[in-house]
C-alpha positions as CSV (number, residue, x, y, z in Angstrom):
1,M,-0.3,-0.2,-0.2
2,A,1.0,3.6,-0.8
3,R,2.9,5.5,2.0
4,A,4.2,8.7,2.0
5,T,6.2,11.7,4.1
6,A,5.2,15.1,3.9
7,R,5.6,18.7,5.6
8,H,3.3,21.4,5.4
9,I,2.6,25.0,6.5
10,L,-1.0,25.8,7.3
11,V,-2.0,29.2,7.4
12,A,-5.6,31.4,7.8
13,T,-5.8,33.0,4.4
14,E,-4.3,32.1,0.7
15,A,-2.9,35.6,0.4
16,K,-0.5,34.3,3.5
17,C,0.3,31.3,2.0
18,N,1.0,32.7,-1.3
19,E,3.6,35.4,0.4
20,L,5.4,31.8,2.0
21,K,5.5,30.3,-1.1
22,A,7.2,32.8,-2.9
23,A,9.5,33.4,-0.3
24,I,10.5,29.6,-0.5
25,E,11.0,30.2,-4.5
26,A,13.2,32.9,-3.7
27,G,15.4,30.8,-1.0
28,A,13.8,30.8,2.0
29,D,14.1,27.8,4.3
30,F,10.9,25.8,4.3
31,A,11.2,24.4,8.1
32,E,12.3,28.2,9.1
33,L,8.7,29.5,7.7
34,A,6.8,26.5,9.2
35,K,8.5,27.3,12.6
36,Q,7.2,30.9,12.4
37,H,4.0,31.1,10.7
38,S,2.5,27.6,10.5
39,T,-0.5,27.4,13.2
40,C,-0.5,23.6,12.9
41,P,1.5,22.1,15.8
42,S,3.9,20.2,13.1
43,G,5.4,23.8,12.6
44,R,7.5,23.6,15.9
45,D,9.0,20.5,14.0
46,G,9.5,22.5,10.5
47,G,6.4,21.2,9.4
48,N,7.2,17.5,9.6
49,L,3.9,15.4,9.2
50,G,5.9,11.8,9.5
51,S,5.1,8.9,7.1
52,F,1.5,8.4,6.5
53,R,-1.6,6.3,4.1
54,P,-3.9,7.5,2.2
55,G,-7.0,8.4,3.9
56,Q,-5.2,9.2,7.1
57,M,-5.6,13.3,6.0
58,V,-8.4,14.9,4.8
59,K,-9.3,14.2,1.0
60,E,-7.9,17.3,-0.5
61,F,-4.5,16.7,1.3
62,D,-4.2,13.4,0.1
63,T,-5.0,14.2,-3.6
64,V,-2.0,16.5,-3.7
65,V,0.4,14.1,-1.3
66,F,-0.5,10.8,-3.0
67,S,0.5,12.7,-6.8
68,A,2.5,15.4,-6.5
69,P,6.5,15.3,-7.8
70,L,8.8,15.1,-4.6
71,N,10.3,18.0,-3.1
72,I,8.6,20.4,-5.3
73,V,6.1,22.8,-3.2
74,Q,2.7,22.8,-3.5
75,G,-0.5,25.3,-3.0
76,P,-2.2,26.8,-1.7
77,V,-4.6,23.9,-1.0
78,K,-7.7,24.8,1.1
79,T,-9.0,22.0,3.4
80,Q,-11.5,23.2,6.7
81,F,-8.5,23.9,8.3
82,G,-7.4,26.7,6.0
83,F,-4.4,27.1,3.4
84,H,-1.6,24.6,3.1
85,L,1.7,24.8,1.5
86,L,2.8,20.9,1.0
87,E,6.2,19.6,0.1
88,V,6.1,15.7,-0.5
89,T,9.2,14.5,1.0
90,S,9.0,10.6,-0.3
91,R,6.2,8.2,-1.4
92,Q,6.6,4.4,-1.6
93,D,3.7,3.6,-4.3
């Protein structure tokens, strides 16, 4: 069964999400931005979500995590929790 590891940054607005994505694309460190801005408890660990299987995260999250290329920041992805930037760090299909 498929399994992935990913990290994310969760913020309240799409505008903030886009601002952080632009900063990462300009060279800012994903983990540092997660620590500074993410409203998810995982932010303390650089946004690291660990390893999970399909169905363990919300649908919108799963769709990206199990299809996006590795190590490329995706988003904004809207869920009921807010707006996410996602980076898939590994995946086994």
